[in-house]
One Martini backbone bead per residue (centre of mass of N, CA, C, O) as a GRO file, in nm:
protein
  424
    1MET     BB    1  11.118  11.657   8.595
    2LYS     BB    2  11.224  11.594   8.888
    3THR     BB    3  11.388  11.404   9.098
    4LEU     BB    4  11.276  11.194   9.337
    5THR     BB    5  11.309  11.154   9.677
    6ALA     BB    6  11.378  10.864   9.907
    7VAL     BB    7  11.244  10.676  10.179
    8LEU     BB    8  11.305  10.354  10.319
    9LEU     BB    9  11.086  10.137  10.508
   10GLY     BB   10  11.178   9.846  10.440
   11ALA     BB   11  11.375   9.572  10.280
   12GLY     BB   12  11.187   9.376  10.168
   13SER     BB   13  11.013   9.250   9.916
   14ARG     BB   14  10.897   9.526   9.821
   15GLY     BB   15  11.154   9.694   9.836
   16ARG     BB   16  11.340   9.502   9.661
   17TYR     BB   17  11.122   9.411   9.406
   18ILE     BB   18  10.984   9.706   9.346
   19TYR     BB   19  11.110   9.989   9.431
   20GLY     BB   20  11.403   9.952   9.367
   21PRO     BB   21  11.370   9.874   9.058
   22TYR     BB   22  11.238  10.136   8.971
   23ALA     BB   23  11.486  10.318   9.025
   24GLU     BB   24  11.667  10.167   8.824
   25LYS     BB   25  11.484  10.205   8.567
   26PHE     BB   26  11.401  10.521   8.684
   27PRO     BB   27  11.631  10.752   8.771
   28ASN     BB   28  11.467  11.020   8.679
   29GLU     BB   29  11.230  10.972   8.907
   30LEU     BB   30  11.396  10.783   9.130
   31LYS     BB   31  11.565  10.830   9.459
   32PHE     BB   32  11.748  10.678   9.699
   33VAL     BB   33  11.871  10.826  10.027
   34ALA     BB   34  11.726  10.609  10.225
   35VAL     BB   35  11.748  10.343  10.484
   36ALA     BB   36  11.537  10.109  10.680
   37GLU     BB   37  11.686   9.805  10.834
   38PRO     BB   38  11.745   9.538  11.050
   39ASP     BB   39  11.871   9.378  10.826
   40ASP     BB   40  12.184   9.374  10.728
   41GLU     BB   41  12.186   9.263  10.436
   42ARG     BB   42  11.952   9.427  10.317
   43ARG     BB   43  12.057   9.707  10.388
   44GLN     BB   44  12.334   9.694  10.237
   45ARG     BB   45  12.232   9.612   9.962
   46PHE     BB   46  12.051   9.859   9.910
   47ALA     BB   47  12.271  10.074   9.955
   48GLU     BB   48  12.458   9.983   9.724
   49ILE     BB   49  12.267  10.000   9.480
   50HIS     BB   50  12.183  10.323   9.567
   51GLN     BB   51  12.414  10.487   9.694
   52ILE     BB   52  12.403  10.528  10.007
   53ALA     BB   53  12.474  10.711  10.257
   54GLU     BB   54  12.576  10.612  10.563
   55GLU     BB   55  12.405  10.835  10.732
   56HIS     BB   56  12.132  10.688  10.567
   57VAL     BB   57  12.178  10.410  10.731
   58TYR     BB   58  11.938  10.215  10.903
   59ASN     BB   59  11.825   9.986  11.178
   60SER     BB   60  11.576  10.190  11.209
   61TRP     BB   61  11.301  10.385  11.169
   62GLU     BB   62  11.354  10.602  11.386
   63LYS     BB   63  11.627  10.717  11.260
   64ALA     BB   64  11.493  10.848  11.003
   65PHE     BB   65  11.388  11.110  11.199
   66GLU     BB   66  11.643  11.263  11.331
   67GLN     BB   67  11.691  11.468  11.056
   68GLY     BB   68  11.429  11.487  10.946
   69LYS     BB   69  11.372  11.607  10.635
   70ILE     BB   70  11.537  11.424  10.342
   71ALA     BB   71  11.282  11.412  10.144
   72ASP     BB   72  10.998  11.382   9.952
   73VAL     BB   73  10.957  11.068  10.017
   74MET     BB   74  10.777  10.789  10.170
   75ILE     BB   75  10.836  10.435  10.204
   76ILE     BB   76  10.622  10.193  10.364
   77CYS     BB   77  10.746   9.840  10.461
   78THR     BB   78  10.647   9.749  10.715
   79LEU     BB   79  10.491   9.607  10.940
   80ASP     BB   80  10.167   9.644  11.027
   81ARG     BB   81  10.236   9.749  11.335
   82MET     BB   82  10.452   9.969  11.170
   83HIS     BB   83  10.272  10.210  11.030
   84TYR     BB   84  10.146  10.445  11.193
   85ILE     BB   85  10.378  10.610  11.323
   86PRO     BB   86  10.556  10.672  11.070
   87ALA     BB   87  10.324  10.799  10.903
   88MET     BB   88  10.263  11.032  11.097
   89LYS     BB   89  10.547  11.155  11.098
   90ALA     BB   90  10.569  11.204  10.794
   91LEU     BB   91  10.333  11.399  10.765
   92GLU     BB   92  10.429  11.611  10.975
   93LEU     BB   93  10.704  11.666  10.800
   94GLY     BB   94  10.596  11.654  10.474
   95TYR     BB   95  10.547  11.397  10.353
   96HIS     BB   96  10.502  11.183  10.106
   97VAL     BB   97  10.301  10.877  10.109
   98MET     BB   98  10.377  10.525  10.088
   99LEU     BB   99  10.156  10.259  10.191
  100GLU     BB  100  10.124   9.967  10.302
  101LYS     BB  101   9.916   9.718  10.317
  102PRO     BB  102   9.774   9.795  10.567
  103MET     BB  103   9.753  10.072  10.743
  104SER     BB  104   9.613   9.908  10.984
  105PRO     BB  105   9.498   9.683  11.254
  106ASN     BB  106   9.354   9.960  11.339
  107VAL     BB  107   9.076  10.143  11.298
  108ARG     BB  108   9.150  10.411  11.432
  109GLU     BB  109   9.422  10.452  11.279
  110CYS     BB  110   9.298  10.475  10.999
  111ILE     BB  111   9.134  10.729  11.050
  112GLU     BB  112   9.379  10.909  11.143
  113LEU     BB  113   9.536  10.896  10.879
  114GLU     BB  114   9.331  11.027  10.695
  115GLN     BB  115   9.316  11.291  10.859
  116ALA     BB  116   9.618  11.367  10.840
  117SER     BB  117   9.641  11.401  10.533
  118LEU     BB  118   9.441  11.645  10.532
  119LYS     BB  119   9.572  11.829  10.741
  120HIS     BB  120   9.873  11.825  10.593
  121LYS     BB  121   9.856  11.812  10.286
  122ARG     BB  122   9.911  11.497  10.206
  123LEU     BB  123  10.010  11.220  10.063
  124LEU     BB  124   9.823  10.895  10.107
  125VAL     BB  125   9.923  10.603   9.968
  126VAL     BB  126   9.777  10.299   9.904
  127THR     BB  127   9.865   9.959   9.801
  128HIS     BB  128   9.614   9.918   9.577
  129VAL     BB  129   9.738   9.783   9.296
  130LEU     BB  130   9.496   9.663   9.123
  131ARG     BB  131   9.377   9.929   9.007
  132TYR     BB  132   9.633   9.955   8.792
  133SER     BB  133   9.554   9.725   8.635
  134PRO     BB  134   9.433   9.629   8.328
  135PHE     BB  135   9.212   9.445   8.426
  136TRP     BB  136   9.064   9.635   8.639
  137SER     BB  137   9.054   9.897   8.466
  138GLY     BB  138   8.886   9.771   8.245
  139ILE     BB  139   8.636   9.709   8.411
  140LYS     BB  140   8.586   9.995   8.513
  141LYS     BB  141   8.529  10.122   8.235
  142CYS     BB  142   8.275   9.961   8.173
  143VAL     BB  143   8.118  10.069   8.410
  144GLU     BB  144   8.148  10.381   8.344
  145ASP     BB  145   8.017  10.333   8.044
  146GLY     BB  146   7.741  10.153   8.105
  147GLU     BB  147   7.739   9.842   8.024
  148LEU     BB  148   7.564   9.736   8.296
  149GLY     BB  149   7.448   9.957   8.434
  150ALA     BB  150   7.321   9.849   8.716
  151ILE     BB  151   7.449   9.714   8.990
  152GLY     BB  152   7.366   9.418   9.176
  153THR     BB  153   7.628   9.211   9.160
  154ILE     BB  154   7.923   9.092   9.330
  155GLN     BB  155   8.167   8.832   9.251
  156LEU     BB  156   8.457   8.737   9.449
  157THR     BB  157   8.755   8.542   9.403
  158GLU     BB  158   9.024   8.428   9.623
  159ASN     BB  159   9.302   8.242   9.526
  160VAL     BB  160   9.576   8.197   9.709
  161GLY     BB  161   9.716   7.938   9.747
  162TYR     BB  162   9.897   7.701   9.912
  163HIS     BB  163  10.175   7.822   9.903
  164HIS     BB  164  10.108   8.106  10.009
  165MET     BB  165   9.965   8.017  10.264
  166VAL     BB  166  10.206   7.861  10.409
  167HIS     BB  167  10.420   8.080  10.389
  168SER     BB  168  10.252   8.344  10.514
  169TYR     BB  169   9.988   8.204  10.704
  170VAL     BB  170  10.157   7.969  10.871
  171ARG     BB  171  10.484   8.033  10.875
  172GLY     BB  172  10.480   8.340  10.855
  173ASN     BB  173  10.428   8.680  10.917
  174TRP     BB  174  10.083   8.632  10.882
  175ARG     BB  175   9.984   8.396  11.098
  176ASN     BB  176   9.925   8.618  11.337
  177SER     BB  177   9.698   8.852  11.453
  178GLU     BB  178   9.858   8.951  11.709
  179GLU     BB  179  10.110   9.051  11.521
  180THR     BB  180   9.924   9.163  11.288
  181SER     BB  181   9.666   9.042  11.091
  182PRO     BB  182   9.399   8.961  10.961
  183MET     BB  183   9.340   8.802  10.671
  184ILE     BB  184   9.122   9.003  10.552
  185LEU     BB  185   9.340   9.234  10.572
  186ALA     BB  186   9.621   9.134  10.473
  187LYS     BB  187   9.503   9.005  10.193
  188SER     BB  188   9.178   9.114  10.121
  189CYS     BB  189   9.176   9.426  10.086
  190HIS     BB  190   9.201   9.426   9.787
  191ASP     BB  191   8.916   9.305   9.724
  192LEU     BB  192   8.746   9.508   9.883
  193ASP     BB  193   8.846   9.746   9.718
  194LEU     BB  194   8.735   9.660   9.445
  195ILE     BB  195   8.442   9.651   9.521
  196SER     BB  196   8.419   9.942   9.618
  197TRP     BB  197   8.510  10.072   9.346
  198LEU     BB  198   8.301   9.940   9.152
  199MET     BB  199   8.042  10.032   9.313
  200ASP     BB  200   8.053  10.337   9.416
  201GLU     BB  201   7.942  10.305   9.724
  202PRO     BB  202   7.810  10.266  10.011
  203CYS     BB  203   7.863  10.060  10.279
  204THR     BB  204   7.632   9.926  10.529
  205ALA     BB  205   7.678   9.598  10.541
  206VAL     BB  206   7.817   9.307  10.730
  207SER     BB  207   7.901   8.959  10.670
  208SER     BB  208   8.069   8.660  10.832
  209PHE     BB  209   8.264   8.360  10.745
  210GLY     BB  210   8.517   8.161  10.925
  211SER     BB  211   8.829   7.954  10.934
  212LEU     BB  212   9.049   7.715  11.082
  213LEU     BB  213   9.047   7.408  10.930
  214HIS     BB  214   9.354   7.268  10.879
  215PHE     BB  215   9.608   7.430  11.020
  216LYS     BB  216   9.627   7.198  11.272
  217PRO     BB  217   9.716   6.966  11.505
  218GLU     BB  218   9.470   6.755  11.459
  219ASN     BB  219   9.584   6.717  11.137
  220ALA     BB  220   9.820   6.560  11.199
  221PRO     BB  221   9.996   6.314  11.082
  222GLU     BB  222  10.112   6.021  11.119
  223GLY     BB  223  10.469   6.069  11.150
  224SER     BB  224  10.506   6.344  11.212
  225THR     BB  225  10.694   6.647  11.249
  226ASP     BB  226  10.799   6.954  11.339
  227ARG     BB  227  10.991   6.895  11.094
  228CYS     BB  228  11.039   6.802  10.768
  229ILE     BB  229  11.367   6.738  10.827
  230ASP     BB  230  11.304   6.516  11.086
  231GLY     BB  231  11.191   6.238  10.959
  232CYS     BB  232  10.936   6.240  10.811
  233GLU     BB  233  10.709   5.992  10.704
  234VAL     BB  234  10.510   6.205  10.511
  235GLU     BB  235  10.664   6.406  10.323
  236ARG     BB  236  10.630   6.294  10.029
  237GLU     BB  237  10.294   6.317  10.048
  238CYS     BB  238  10.311   6.618  10.120
  239ALA     BB  239  10.192   6.919   9.997
  240PHE     BB  240  10.352   7.104  10.247
  241SER     BB  241  10.640   7.062  10.201
  242ALA     BB  242  10.939   7.227  10.260
  243ILE     BB  243  11.123   7.071  10.071
  244LYS     BB  244  10.960   7.112   9.814
  245MET     BB  245  10.931   7.428   9.826
  246TYR     BB  246  11.258   7.513   9.882
  247LEU     BB  247  11.444   7.268   9.746
  248GLN     BB  248  11.282   7.162   9.464
  249GLN     BB  249  11.271   7.446   9.379
  250PRO     BB  250  11.331   7.729   9.270
  251ALA     BB  251  11.484   7.943   9.482
  252ASP     BB  252  11.336   8.218   9.376
  253GLN     BB  253  11.037   8.150   9.446
  254TRP     BB  254  11.070   8.109   9.791
  255ALA     BB  255  11.350   8.111   9.941
  256ARG     BB  256  11.417   8.423   9.917
  257TYR     BB  257  11.207   8.479  10.172
  258MET     BB  258  11.402   8.310  10.404
  259THR     BB  259  11.694   8.355  10.255
  260HIS     BB  260  12.015   8.456  10.142
  261ASP     BB  261  12.103   8.154  10.118
  262LEU     BB  262  12.072   7.967   9.804
  263SER     BB  263  12.199   7.732   9.887
  264ARG     BB  264  12.156   7.420   9.992
  265GLU     BB  265  12.277   7.472  10.272
  266GLY     BB  266  12.112   7.729  10.338
  267ILE     BB  267  11.827   7.607  10.319
  268ILE     BB  268  11.866   7.383  10.528
  269ARG     BB  269  11.927   7.569  10.763
  270ALA     BB  270  11.651   7.716  10.755
  271LEU     BB  271  11.480   7.454  10.805
  272LYS     BB  272  11.618   7.397  11.091
  273GLU     BB  273  11.588   7.713  11.224
  274GLY     BB  274  11.337   7.824  11.092
  275PRO     BB  275  10.995   7.878  11.030
  276PHE     BB  276  10.983   7.727  10.729
  277GLY     BB  277  11.034   7.416  10.848
  278ARG     BB  278  10.765   7.372  10.950
  279CYS     BB  279  10.493   7.226  11.033
  280VAL     BB  280  10.172   7.315  10.944
  281TYR     BB  281  10.052   7.166  11.221
  282ARG     BB  282  10.306   7.325  11.409
  283CYS     BB  283  10.206   7.621  11.446
  284ASP     BB  284  10.137   7.977  11.545
  285ASN     BB  285   9.863   7.982  11.402
  286ASN     BB  286   9.523   8.176  11.347
  287VAL     BB  287   9.445   8.218  11.072
  288VAL     BB  288   9.255   8.181  10.822
  289ASP     BB  289   9.173   7.960  10.527
  290HIS     BB  290   8.868   8.071  10.522
  291GLN     BB  291   8.625   8.311  10.361
  292VAL     BB  292   8.319   8.496  10.393
  293VAL     BB  293   8.156   8.790  10.233
  294ASN     BB  294   7.887   9.015  10.301
  295MET     BB  295   7.738   9.290  10.108
  296GLU     BB  296   7.584   9.609  10.155
  297PHE     BB  297   7.432   9.870   9.971
  298ALA     BB  298   7.268  10.166   9.935
  299SER     BB  299   7.097  10.066   9.670
  300GLY     BB  300   7.087   9.727   9.724
  301ALA     BB  301   7.331   9.619   9.657
  302ASN     BB  302   7.564   9.336   9.624
  303ALA     BB  303   7.823   9.126   9.784
  304ASN     BB  304   8.069   8.856   9.724
  305PHE     BB  305   8.330   8.703   9.918
  306ILE     BB  306   8.607   8.471   9.845
  307MET     BB  307   8.839   8.301  10.057
  308SER     BB  308   9.119   8.077   9.967
  309GLY     BB  309   9.394   7.849  10.064
  310LEU     BB  310   9.246   7.581   9.916
  311THR     BB  311   9.442   7.611   9.644
  312LYS     BB  312   9.628   7.606   9.357
  313SER     BB  313   9.571   7.878   9.269
  314GLY     BB  314   9.615   8.262   9.253
  315THR     BB  315   9.350   8.361   9.153
  316ARG     BB  316   9.102   8.584   9.015
  317ARG     BB  317   8.742   8.594   9.023
  318VAL     BB  318   8.474   8.752   8.829
  319GLN     BB  319   8.127   8.877   8.884
  320ILE     BB  320   7.913   9.111   8.707
  321MET     BB  321   7.570   9.214   8.777
  322GLY     BB  322   7.343   9.375   8.559
  323THR     BB  323   7.083   9.537   8.388
  324GLN     BB  324   7.259   9.523   8.084
  325GLY     BB  325   7.499   9.341   8.209
  326GLU     BB  326   7.808   9.137   8.197
  327ILE     BB  327   8.092   9.012   8.393
  328ILE     BB  328   8.366   8.780   8.317
  329GLY     BB  329   8.669   8.690   8.510
  330ASP     BB  330   9.038   8.616   8.478
  331MET     BB  331   9.335   8.719   8.586
  332ASP     BB  332   9.530   8.495   8.489
  333LYS     BB  333   9.430   8.522   8.184
  334GLY     BB  334   9.375   8.832   8.114
  335SER     BB  335   9.043   8.817   8.098
  336PHE     BB  336   8.719   8.942   7.976
  337THR     BB  337   8.358   8.925   7.961
  338LEU     BB  338   8.112   9.093   7.769
  339TYR     BB  339   7.758   9.115   7.826
  340ARG     BB  340   7.488   9.199   7.610
  341TYR     BB  341   7.156   9.188   7.630
  342ALA     BB  342   7.028   9.343   7.381
  343THR     BB  343   7.234   9.198   7.153
  344GLY     BB  344   7.412   8.933   7.249
  345GLU     BB  345   7.689   9.011   7.310
  346GLU     BB  346   8.041   8.892   7.303
  347ILE     BB  347   8.322   9.039   7.474
  348GLU     BB  348   8.659   9.004   7.452
  349ILE     BB  349   8.904   9.117   7.700
  350LYS     BB  350   9.239   9.184   7.677
  351CYS     BB  351   9.510   9.172   7.929
  352SER     BB  352   9.807   9.254   8.028
  353VAL     BB  353  10.033   9.035   8.250
  354GLN     BB  354  10.345   9.049   8.135
  355GLU     BB  355  10.478   9.172   8.410
  356ASP     BB  356  10.457   9.274   8.686
  357GLY     BB  357  10.319   9.260   8.956
  358HIS     BB  358   9.981   9.254   8.973
  359GLY     BB  359   9.922   9.276   8.657
  360GLY     BB  360  10.099   9.554   8.624
  361GLY     BB  361  10.056   9.757   8.883
  362ASP     BB  362  10.313   9.849   9.029
  363GLU     BB  363  10.439  10.047   8.828
  364ARG     BB  364  10.183  10.226   8.794
  365MET     BB  365  10.168  10.317   9.085
  366VAL     BB  366  10.439  10.465   9.114
  367SER     BB  367  10.395  10.660   8.880
  368SER     BB  368  10.140  10.794   8.996
  369PHE     BB  369  10.258  10.900   9.254
  370LEU     BB  370  10.479  11.081   9.134
  371LYS     BB  371  10.286  11.260   8.971
  372ASN     BB  372  10.122  11.365   9.215
  373VAL     BB  373  10.355  11.503   9.353
  374HIS     BB  374  10.423  11.706   9.127
  375GLN     BB  375  10.103  11.820   9.120
  376PHE     BB  376  10.002  11.904   9.410
  377ASP     BB  377  10.023  12.219   9.435
  378ARG     BB  378   9.816  12.262   9.177
  379ASN     BB  379   9.693  11.945   9.223
  380PRO     BB  380   9.542  11.808   9.514
  381SER     BB  381   9.541  11.507   9.469
  382GLN     BB  382   9.498  11.188   9.634
  383GLY     BB  383   9.436  10.959   9.450
  384LEU     BB  384   9.333  10.643   9.374
  385THR     BB  385   9.475  10.525   9.676
  386SER     BB  386   9.385  10.671   9.908
  387ALA     BB  387   9.289  10.684  10.225
  388THR     BB  388   9.006  10.771  10.151
  389ALA     BB  389   8.954  10.544   9.935
  390SER     BB  390   9.044  10.300  10.148
  391LEU     BB  391   8.869  10.306  10.405
  392GLN     BB  392   8.622  10.127  10.340
  393SER     BB  393   8.773   9.858  10.304
  394HIS     BB  394   8.880   9.848  10.591
  395LEU     BB  395   8.602   9.851  10.730
  396ILE     BB  396   8.508   9.588  10.604
  397ALA     BB  397   8.726   9.412  10.732
  398PHE     BB  398   8.659   9.468  11.028
  399ALA     BB  399   8.362   9.379  11.009
  400SER     BB  400   8.420   9.090  10.920
  401GLU     BB  401   8.572   8.998  11.174
  402ARG     BB  402   8.352   9.062  11.378
  403SER     BB  403   8.144   8.877  11.252
  404ARG     BB  404   8.295   8.610  11.261
  405LEU     BB  405   8.332   8.621  11.587
  406GLN     BB  406   7.983   8.652  11.578
  407GLN     BB  407   7.848   8.437  11.386
  408GLY     BB  408   7.748   8.657  11.150
  409ARG     BB  409   7.694   8.932  11.239
  410SER     BB  410   7.564   9.221  11.158
  411ILE     BB  411   7.746   9.512  11.035
  412LYS     BB  412   7.745   9.853  11.080
  413LEU     BB  413   7.944  10.094  10.946
  414THR     BB  414   7.851  10.362  11.070
  415GLU     BB  415   7.851  10.273  11.363
  416MET     BB  416   8.148  10.190  11.377
  417TYR     BB  417   8.269  10.462  11.300
  418GLU     BB  418   8.139  10.642  11.521
  419LYS     BB  419   8.262  10.488  11.762
  420GLU     BB  420   8.560  10.522  11.685
  421GLU     BB  421   8.564  10.835  11.665
  422ALA     BB  422   8.457  10.853  11.979
  423GLY     BB  423   8.593  10.612  12.150
  424VAL     BB  424   8.387  10.353  12.217
   0.00000   0.00000   0.00000
């Protein structure tokens, strides 16, 4: 198979640390021939690594379209509110597209993207990467093999972890839903996608509760300052100290996401001048730090999802309760246990997670996308995480946020979809 060429829009963390390294590791499969990135250092560094010609190095995503279609695929890693327009343009030009989740923070745009992929007969793969991981694909196989009988209930908990919470959703890019997406969409559409995939039937209704409980001005301790580095009297005992997080831990753990200069001086400068040095109680954040979602499905089965940023670990834990068996698993441990009611057997299934991010799913996702592109003309499969496959989980996320803002009122998904499609 020929090497597929790609345009990258957005050389942030996903572009730099997932897609770029894949092309370096498998140069016979993927080659980047263009990059669009507003940050000078990120753009030039990516261009140097992948030896991209100067005329195809752009400082905005718009410029990547000025020369028409210049590659086989486009990988879109821009911020949430910059997904829709470039994805639509790429599909119209004939690109196969890999799009970072969520498709869009606007429900109508999600519907239009799915319709556009079908209209233009192009792949639009959404990066619901967990479906590709050994842990979740192993659970899915047990379900498909009938080990559980009919599923009655799924309970899934996403422990965001307080480090990730304060970095991304209090101080960072996804802190404010007016600028990006609600937390349930930006972070947890992964989990809603897993539930939708495992249940494999239409979701009919959703209700949800959640709030910003802790990271707000009224909870700022006495003696705290606007920035952790400004002589805060309680910094040493604060669990969320930016000094502890970015300066006292290995720089590549968190600091690499806030500054290019990982010297002590560079990190201190970023803490003094950038958003990541702010006190977690004095940021312009508004997304929730905890939320629960209840889902009803067509068969009468139901699911419960819990998201919390007030946790130590960042693992996901799942319990699937069926008529013939049960699964209980912990993604961090990389194993789940299958309980068979009829025989009393307890079977522990271990899955390798010592690979790339998302439990080994990232690399498998890119590989699957490239294979689908190669096979598309003779076998036009939309792929495991196509826009069509992903649309229901996006709708569940939008319904969840609407319900949360309406004190838990039940939202009917079919009604919501029909109104959005009709433009009501």
